C-alpha positions as CSV (number, residue, x, y, z in Angstrom):
1,M,11.2,5.4,-10.5
2,K,11.1,8.8,-9.0
3,Q,10.7,10.4,-12.4
4,L,7.8,8.1,-13.1
5,C,6.2,9.2,-9.9
6,V,6.6,12.8,-10.8
7,V,5.1,12.4,-14.3
8,L,2.2,10.4,-12.9
9,G,1.8,13.0,-10.2
10,F,1.4,15.7,-12.8
11,V,-1.1,13.5,-14.8
12,S,-3.1,12.9,-11.7
13,L,-3.0,16.6,-10.8
14,G,-4.2,17.5,-14.3
15,L,-7.1,15.1,-14.0
16,G,-7.9,16.5,-10.6
17,L,-8.0,20.0,-11.9
18,V,-10.2,19.0,-14.9
19,G,-12.4,17.3,-12.3
20,I,-13.1,20.6,-10.7
21,A,-15.1,21.6,-13.8
22,L,-16.4,18.2,-14.9
23,P,-18.6,16.3,-12.5
24,L,-17.6,13.0,-14.1
25,L,-14.1,13.2,-12.8
26,P,-13.5,13.1,-9.1
27,T,-11.2,15.9,-7.9
28,T,-10.2,14.8,-4.4
29,P,-8.9,11.3,-5.2
30,F,-6.7,12.6,-8.0
31,L,-5.3,15.3,-5.7
32,L,-4.6,12.8,-3.0
33,L,-2.9,10.5,-5.5
34,S,-0.8,13.4,-6.8
35,A,0.3,14.3,-3.3
36,W,1.3,10.6,-2.7
37,L,3.1,10.4,-6.0
38,F,4.9,13.7,-5.5
39,L,5.9,12.6,-2.0
40,K,7.5,9.5,-3.4
41,G,9.1,11.2,-6.4
42,S,9.9,14.8,-5.3
43,P,9.4,16.1,-1.7
44,R,9.8,19.6,-3.3
45,L,6.8,19.1,-5.5
46,H,4.9,17.6,-2.6
47,A,5.6,20.7,-0.6
48,W,4.6,22.9,-3.5
49,L,1.3,21.1,-3.9
50,L,0.5,21.4,-0.2
51,S,1.3,25.1,-0.3
52,R,-1.3,25.8,-3.0
53,P,-4.0,28.0,-1.3
54,R,-7.1,26.2,-2.8
55,L,-5.8,22.7,-3.0
56,G,-3.2,22.2,-0.2
57,G,-5.7,22.6,2.7
58,Y,-7.8,19.7,1.7
59,I,-4.8,17.4,1.2
60,K,-3.1,18.4,4.5
61,E,-6.4,17.9,6.3
62,F,-6.9,14.4,4.9
63,Q,-3.2,13.4,5.5
64,E,-3.4,14.6,9.1
65,S,-6.8,13.3,10.1
66,R,-7.7,10.6,7.5
67,A,-11.1,12.1,7.6
68,I,-13.4,13.8,5.0
69,P,-15.7,16.8,5.8
70,L,-19.4,15.8,5.8
71,R,-20.2,18.4,3.0
72,A,-17.4,16.9,0.8
73,K,-18.7,13.4,1.4
74,I,-22.3,14.4,0.4
75,I,-21.2,16.3,-2.7
76,A,-18.9,13.5,-3.8
77,V,-21.4,10.7,-3.4
78,V,-24.3,12.7,-4.9
79,M,-22.3,14.0,-7.9
80,M,-20.9,10.5,-8.6
81,A,-24.3,8.9,-8.3
82,L,-25.9,11.5,-10.7
83,S,-23.0,11.1,-13.2
84,M,-23.2,7.3,-13.2
85,A,-26.9,7.3,-13.4
86,A,-26.6,9.5,-16.5
87,C,-24.1,7.1,-18.0
88,V,-26.3,4.1,-17.2
89,V,-29.3,5.7,-18.8
90,F,-27.8,7.6,-21.8
91,V,-24.5,6.0,-22.6
92,A,-24.2,2.3,-21.6
93,D,-26.1,-0.1,-23.9
94,A,-25.0,-3.4,-22.6
95,V,-26.6,-4.7,-19.4
96,W,-23.3,-6.0,-18.1
97,L,-21.8,-2.5,-18.5
98,K,-24.8,-0.9,-16.6
99,V,-24.4,-3.4,-13.8
100,L,-20.6,-2.8,-13.7
101,L,-21.1,1.0,-13.5
102,L,-23.7,0.6,-10.7
103,L,-21.5,-1.8,-8.8
104,A,-18.5,0.6,-9.1
105,T,-20.7,3.5,-7.9
106,V,-21.8,1.6,-4.8
107,L,-18.3,0.4,-4.0
108,I,-16.7,3.9,-4.4
109,A,-19.5,5.5,-2.4
110,W,-19.0,2.9,0.3
111,H,-15.2,3.7,0.3
112,I,-15.8,7.4,0.6
113,L,-18.4,7.0,3.4
114,S,-16.1,4.6,5.3
115,Y,-13.7,7.4,6.2
116,K,-14.2,9.3,9.4
117,T,-16.3,12.4,9.1
118,L,-14.3,15.6,9.8
119,K,-16.1,18.0,12.1
């Protein structure tokens, strides 16, 4: 089970890193998932991830305060909304798929906004 957590942690980390460049992939949730999976599978990898200069700070901050900075909330919700709007307009043909994408966007935005705001 620990090995599975490590493998999934690296997959999630890879998706998070790709998400830095691609607005369709959210970076922060994948990084948080990676941290959780590494914690379960390998405390050494968890410590390594937290020690990364560009990534570790965000993860530590969230784990300690369970809060998200206002700027990060705004960027996440706006980028997700723009990405999903583009998918609804240009990619999704079926009405049910458009509705599903819009519903997912609203639910994920609500989830992000439900966290405390870090000051």
